[in-house]
Structures are given as C-alpha cells and as structure tokens.
C-alpha positions in Angstrom: -0.1 -0.2 -0.4 1.3 3.4 -1.1 2.1 6.1 1.6 -0.9 8.5 0.1 -2.9 5.7 0.6 -1.8 4.8 4.2 -2.7 8.8 4.9 -6.6 8.3 3.7 -7.0 5.4 5.0 -5.9 6.5 8.9 -8.1 9.9 8.0 -11.0 7.9 7.1 -10.8 5.9 10.3 -11.0 8.0 13.7 -10.1 5.3 16.0 -6.9 4.7 13.9 -6.5 8.8 14.2 -6.9 8.7 17.6 -4.4 6.0 18.8 -1.6 8.1 16.2 -2.5 11.0 17.6 -1.7 9.4 21.7 1.2 7.8 19.9 2.9 10.9 19.1 2.3 12.5 21.9 3.6 9.5 24.2 6.2 9.6 22.3 7.2 13.8 22.8 6.7 13.5 26.6 9.1 10.2 27.3 11.8 12.4 25.1 11.2 15.4 27.6 11.2 13.4 30.7 13.9 11.5 29.7 15.7 14.8 28.8 14.8 16.2 32.3 15.8 12.9 34.1 19.3 13.2 32.5 19.7 17.1 33.0 18.4 16.3 37.2 21.3 13.4 37.2 23.9 15.3 35.4 23.6 18.6 36.4 26.8 19.8 38.2 26.5 20.4 42.3 27.5 24.2 43.0 30.6 23.9 44.4 29.4 26.6 47.2 26.6 23.7 48.3 28.8 21.3 48.2 31.3 22.9 50.6 28.1 24.1 53.1 26.6 20.1 52.8 30.0 19.0 53.5 30.6 21.5 56.2 27.9 21.3 58.0 27.9 17.3 58.6 31.9 17.8 58.4 30.9 19.8 61.9 27.8 18.1 63.1 27.8 17.9 67.0 28.3 14.5 68.6 25.1 13.1 70.0 26.2 12.9 73.7 22.3 13.1 75.1 19.6 11.3 72.9 15.5 11.4 73.6 14.3 9.2 71.2 10.1 9.3 71.3 9.9 6.3 70.3 5.7 6.5 70.1 3.2 9.0 70.3 0.7 7.1 71.7 -0.5 8.2 75.6 -3.5 7.0 77.9 -3.5 10.5 79.1 -4.8 13.9 77.5 -2.4 16.4 79.4 -3.8 19.5 77.4 -0.7 21.3 76.9 1.1 18.1 75.5 3.8 18.8 72.8 4.5 15.3 71.5 1.2 13.8 70.6 -0.5 10.8 68.8 -0.2 11.8 65.1 0.8 8.7 64.0 1.0 5.7 66.0 3.9 4.3 64.4 6.3 2.5 66.8 9.7 1.0 64.7 10.5 -3.0 65.0 12.4 -3.7 67.9 15.9 -4.5 65.4 15.5 -1.4 63.5 15.2 0.5 67.0 18.4 -1.1 68.4 20.0 -0.5 65.0 19.6 3.1 65.2 20.6 3.1 68.6 24.0 1.5 67.6 24.2 4.0 65.3 23.9 6.6 67.8 26.9 4.7 70.1 28.9 4.5 67.3 28.7 9.0 66.6 29.3 9.2 70.5 26.3 9.0 72.6 26.5 8.3 76.3 23.0 9.0 77.2 19.5 7.9 76.4 16.5 8.5 76.9 13.1 6.9 76.3 9.8 8.9 76.1 7.0 9.1 74.4 3.7 9.4 74.1 3.5 6.9 77.4 7.2 4.4 76.5 5.2 2.0 78.4 2.5 1.3 76.3 3.6 -1.0 73.5 3.7 -4.4 74.1 2.9 -3.8 78.1 6.5 -2.3 78.8 8.5 -4.8 77.1 9.4 -3.3 74.2 10.6 -0.2 76.3 12.3 -3.0 78.6 14.2 -4.9 75.6 15.6 -1.2 74.4 16.7 -0.5 78.3 18.5 -4.1 78.7 19.7 -3.5 75.0 21.4 0.2 75.8 23.1 -0.9 79.0 24.4 -4.2 77.9 25.3 -4.2 74.9 25.9 -1.1 73.9 27.5 -0.4 77.6 26.1 3.1 77.7 26.6 5.1 81.1 23.1 6.0 81.3 19.3 5.1 80.4 16.5 6.8 81.5 12.9 7.0 80.9 10.0 9.3 81.0 6.5 8.3 81.9 3.0 9.0 83.3 3.8 6.3 85.6 0.4 4.6 85.6 1.6 1.5 83.4 4.7 0.6 85.1 4.4 -2.8 87.1 6.2 -4.3 90.0 7.7 -7.3 87.5 9.0 -4.2 85.0 11.5 -3.6 87.7 12.5 -7.2 88.8 13.1 -8.1 84.8 14.9 -4.4 83.6 15.0 -2.5 86.8 19.3 -3.2 87.3 19.8 -1.7 83.9 18.0 2.0 84.1 19.9 4.4 86.0 17.1 6.9 86.1 12.9 6.7 86.0 11.8 10.4 85.2 8.1 10.6 86.4 5.7 13.3 85.2 3.7 15.1 87.7 2.9 18.8 87.7 0.5 19.0 91.0 -0.3 16.7 94.3 -3.8 17.9 94.2 -6.3 15.1 91.9 -8.4 17.8 91.0 -5.8 19.8 89.4 -4.5 16.6 87.7 -8.0 16.4 86.0 -8.2 19.8 84.6 -4.7 19.3 83.4 -5.2 15.8 81.8 -2.5 14.1 83.6 -5.0 11.3 85.0 -6.5 7.9 83.8 -10.1 7.5 84.8 -10.7 8.1 88.8 -7.3 6.7 88.9 -4.9 8.6 91.9 -1.7 9.9 90.0 -0.3 10.9 93.4 -0.6 7.3 94.8 0.8 5.8 91.6 3.7 8.3 91.6 4.5 7.3 95.7 4.0 3.7 94.9 6.8 4.1 92.0 8.6 6.2 94.2 8.9 3.2 96.9 10.4 0.6 93.9 13.0 3.0 92.5 14.4 2.6 96.3 13.5 -1.1 96.8 15.0 -1.9 93.0 18.2 0.7 92.7 17.0 2.7 90.4 17.6 7.1 90.3 14.0 9.0 90.6 13.2 12.0 89.3 10.4 14.3 88.9 9.1 16.1 85.8 6.7 19.2 86.3 4.8 21.5 83.5 4.5 25.0 84.9 0.9 26.1 83.7 -1.9 28.4 84.7 -3.6 25.4 86.5 -0.7 24.9 88.8 1.7 27.8 89.1 0.2 29.1 92.2 0.8 26.5 94.2 3.6 25.4 96.4 4.9 22.0 96.1 7.8 22.7 98.4 7.0 20.0 100.9 5.8 17.2 98.6 9.1 17.1 96.8 11.8 17.4 99.8 9.8 14.2 100.8 9.8 12.0 97.8 13.5 13.2 97.5 14.4 13.3 93.7 17.6 13.2 92.3 16.2 16.0 90.0 13.2 18.2 90.0 13.0 19.3 86.5 10.9 22.2 86.4 9.3 23.3 82.4 7.4 26.5 81.3 4.3 25.4 79.7 6.0 25.4 75.7 3.7 26.4 72.3 4.8 24.1 69.4 2.9 24.6 66.5 1.6 21.4 64.7 1.3 19.6 68.2 -0.6 21.7 70.8 -0.8 25.3 69.0 -2.4 25.8 65.4 -5.3 24.5 62.7 -3.6 20.9 62.2 -2.6 20.6 66.2 -4.2 17.4 68.2 -4.0 20.0 71.4 -5.2 23.5 72.2 -2.7 24.7 75.1 -2.8 28.4 75.0 -5.2 28.2 77.8 -2.1 27.2 79.7 0.6 29.2 78.5 2.1 31.2 81.4 4.4 35.0 81.1 8.1 34.6 82.4 7.4 36.7 85.3 4.9 34.2 86.4 7.3 31.5 86.1 9.9 32.9 87.6 7.3 33.4 90.6 7.1 29.9 90.5 10.3 29.3 90.7 11.4 32.1 93.0 9.0 30.4 95.7 10.6 26.9 95.2 14.1 28.2 95.6 14.6 26.6 99.1 14.8 22.9 96.9 18.2 22.6 95.9 17.4 19.7 93.5 15.1 21.9 91.2 16.7 22.1 87.6 14.1 25.1 86.0 13.7 25.5 82.4 11.9 28.1 80.5 10.8 28.2 76.9 13.8 29.9 75.9 16.3 27.0 77.6 14.1 24.6 76.1 13.6 25.4 73.1 16.7 24.4 71.2 18.6 22.2 73.5 17.1 19.0 73.2 18.6 16.6 70.7 14.8 14.9 70.0 13.6 11.8 67.8 10.7 11.4 66.7 9.2 7.7 66.3 11.3 7.0 62.7 14.5 8.5 64.3 14.4 11.7 62.4 16.0 14.6 64.7 13.3 17.2 64.6 14.6 21.1 64.8 12.4 23.2 67.1 13.9 26.5 66.1 10.9 28.0 64.6 8.1 26.8 66.7 7.7 23.7 65.6 9.4 20.6 64.4 10.3 20.0 61.4 12.1 16.7 61.0 15.9 15.4 59.5 16.0 12.3 57.1 16.1 9.2 59.4 19.1 8.0 60.6 18.7 4.5 59.5 18.6 5.9 56.0 21.5 9.0 55.7 23.5 8.0 59.2 23.8 10.1 62.3 25.9 12.7 60.9 24.2 13.8 58.3 20.6 13.9 60.1 21.9 15.9 63.3 23.7 18.5 61.2 19.9 19.3 60.4 18.7 19.3 64.1 19.1 22.8 64.8 20.7 21.6 68.2 22.0 24.6 70.7 24.9 23.0 72.1 25.9 25.6 74.2 21.9 26.1 75.4 22.2 22.6 76.5 25.3 23.0 78.8 23.6 26.1 79.9 20.7 24.6 81.1 22.6 21.9 82.7 22.2 19.1 80.3 25.2 17.3 81.1 25.6 16.3 85.1 26.0 13.3 87.1 23.6 11.1 85.1 25.0 7.2 85.9 23.7 5.4 88.9 26.4 3.9 89.5 28.4 7.3 89.8 25.7 9.6 92.1 26.8 7.6 95.3 23.2 7.4 96.3 21.9 5.5 99.8 19.4 2.7 98.3 
C-alpha cells in the first residue's frame, strides 16, 4: 500500500487517527522526561552548595545525650502535650536497636526513652528490651525513661530495673483535682498515689528517681515544696509550658495549649517560691526549645527553632552525622541549662 493510501486510510478511520495522536504524544513526552531526568542526574552541584553540605556534616554535633520518642501514643490527655499522637507508628525492635547502635558509634553517652507513654507498646516489654540492649550490649553510661507512671508494674522493675539508671515521672500537682483539669489522669485513678508507689519501687530496685513538672495556668500558684522534699528526687525538672505549632497550637494540632501558657514573670514567681529546693532544675521556653536532641518515632531529629517540629531524614537512611546537622541543636544552651550532669546511678553514690 502506498504512503498516500495509508494516509487516507488513517484519516478515514477516527480510531486509527486517535491511536496515531496518542502514540505521537507519548513519544514527545517520553523524550522530554528523558531529557529532564538526564539533566537532574548530570547537572553539576554548585561547589558552594557542596562545601556547605560537607561542612555541616563535618561539623556535626556529637549526640552525647539523645531523647528518643519511639511512640506518640498515650493513655493520658494532658492539654499542653507537645508530642501528640499524630501517628501510631513504632519501629520494629531490631530497627530501633540498629539506630541506637549508630548513635552509640557516633558518641552517644545517654539515652532517654519517652513518648507518648513509653510503657504502652507491648505493655512495657518493648521499652524493657531497649533499656536492656542499651545498658548490656551498648554499655551506655546512662539509660533513662520519662513516663506518666500509670502503666508501670513491679514485675517490670524485677526484670529490667538493674539496667535503668533514672526513671522520671511526670507530676504537675499533688492535688488530684488539678491533675484532672490538666489531663494528667486516667479515669478516677490517683496519679499521686501511683507516684508514691513508684518512688518506693525505685528505692527497692535501685533506680534513681526523678520528677518532671510542667508549670501552667492551673498549677502556677501552688507550693510543691513539702511534697518534693518528702519524695527527695535526684532532680526535679521544672518546665515552662511551651507551644509547638502542629502539636499543641495551630490548625493541625491535636491539643490547644494556649489556655495553659504562662508568662516569664509567672514562671519566675513559681521558681522563687521553690528556691529552697536544691534539686530543682528550671527550664524556661528559651532554654528548652533548641537544647534537646529529639528523635521521633522514625528516628528523625526534630528541629524546633521555628516553633514547630521540622524533621531531618532518618538516621537509619542517611546516618547520624548527616541527620544531626539538620537538628537545630544548640549545644551551648544544652550545657547552660545543665544538660550534662552525673547521670549514671553508679556515680551518684545514692543511699538505697
């Protein structure tokens, strides 16, 4: 068949004409995408950009103390929470261990496990295995936990207590009505009674006991001196309520913490009222925002400098040095707020 006859045959058949048009467009776009892909893979990186990236990685911070929030799930509903249940993801145990090993190889001395509530996954067994791995296999000087205490059982101490240096329990008030208003409660269970029980277990199983308190509109006028002195924690961390966009503030947040926020002056008045408590360690918003190395559930460092949590790539994918260079970590503020202290129970010389 001649070329002229082929042309008239195509024109006379709409279906053949449509197929010809689609085939032609496919070839055109394939050529364009091929050229773009080639340009992206072969286009040279700016020497300046390359030097900046290399310098950031080369000068990366040593992850001396890391806070690993391996779960966002929690059984409490604290109104000011700044690490909320936006996902239910938890890494497989072996992947979490791999990440912890990478951190140890990069200089980590202290790991703190938090959440969410870290005792929720597998009823504390997941956490216990991480604690055991960090102390026995990685030989870390300090392994600690921050918990609301509601899920802790004595059997956990019996199994894993020897490998834990510090257990911090969050307690903002010794008034149960205040705890209910804050959301630091589960049903009608007494948060304070549970705190006292855990304090005794820490003594019995030789774990250093610590208390964390968030100062907000509901507890800023209280005097906790007598209760803290009675419990005698190794440290009492006192935080000013902090707003984080996307977590407890803003349209996409799961909490609305604006009603909990207090001023610098109100925070200072609380500190002055408790100045006789020697174990008190205060942390204002300024000290707190950039002075923590925080890993999320995907093992990404979170940069909080802009008032939100901007994640790096996961250390499991790019390594610690590259990921940590995007953490926004302020090492000077970390040291200024007393971030490095005697954190191994072997060195605390405590009387059990």
